[in-house]
N, C-alpha and C positions, 0 to 999 in steps of 0.2 A: 336382644335381638341385634344382629349385626347390620352394618350400614347398607349393604345390598338388600337385606330383607326390608329396610325401612323405605327403600327406594322403588321396591318392586310394585306395592299398591299403585303408585302414580303412573309408573309405566303400563301396568295392566289397564288401568282406567282409560288412559289416552288412546291405546291402540289395541284393544281387548280381542279383535281378530286375528292378531298375531301370537296370543297366548291361550286362547279357547277355540276349540274346533266348532263349537255350536253356542248360540245365545243363552241356550237353556243351561250350559255348563256354568255361565256365570251366577245364574240364580242358585246352583247348587253348590257354589264355591265356598269354602271355610275360610280363605284368606281375606275376604273383603266384607266390610260392614254393607248393611242395606243400602245406606246410602251411596257408598262407592259402587255397589252393583247397579244403582239407578244411573250413575254417571257413566259407567262403562256401557251400559246398554244405550244410553243417549248417544255416546260416540259412535257405537256401532250403527246405530240408526243413521246418524249423519252421514256415515260412510256408504251406507245402504242406498240413501238419497241421492248422493253424488253419482254413485254407480248407476242408478236408475236413470239420472238425466243423460249421463254419458252414453248410455244404452240406447236413450231415445234419439241421441244426435248421431248415432251410428260410431261410436268411438269405444265400444264396449272390449273388453279383453278377453270375454267369453265366460267370466265367473259368473255364478247365480247370484242375485239379489237375496240378502237375507232379511228383507223387509218383513214378511210374514212372521218368520222365526223370532225376530227381534220383538214383534208386537206380542205374540204368544208368551215369551220369556217376562215381558214387562207385565203382563196380565198375572202370570203365574207369582211374581214377585210382589205384586199389588196385594194378592191374597194371603201373603204371609203376615205373621205378626211383626210389627215393628221392633227393632233390636232392643228399646229402652223400655218395653211393657212387660210389666210383671204379671204373667198369666193367673197368680193368685190374687191379684187386686180384686177387691170386692165391687168395685165401680164397673169392672168389665163383666161381671156375671149377674144377670138381672134378677136371679133369684136371691141373691145375696145383698141387694141394693137396699138400702132404707127406704121405706114409704114416704112419698113426700106428705108432708104435713099440710093439711087444708084447714083454713080458720073459716068457721061459720060466720 
């Protein structure tokens, strides 16, 4: 991996709205881990909050807030499996879990 590629995730996380056209694009990204996606969406949410405050104070530049889009992307990301979970793990499958032993 080149030095540029190693720096890309940090830049993408800090200012995701400059690298993705829509918050859901972050969820669908293959270059970020789930934790990085959460950080990027949090950064986008913070930017959207600042934009909402500016709009309320009459200082908007006319760009739309992405608060709803970010919230929907976060919900979609939460529904995904964590990066570090093995989907074949018996503990995740209720039918393959051992029965609890109950003593009389």
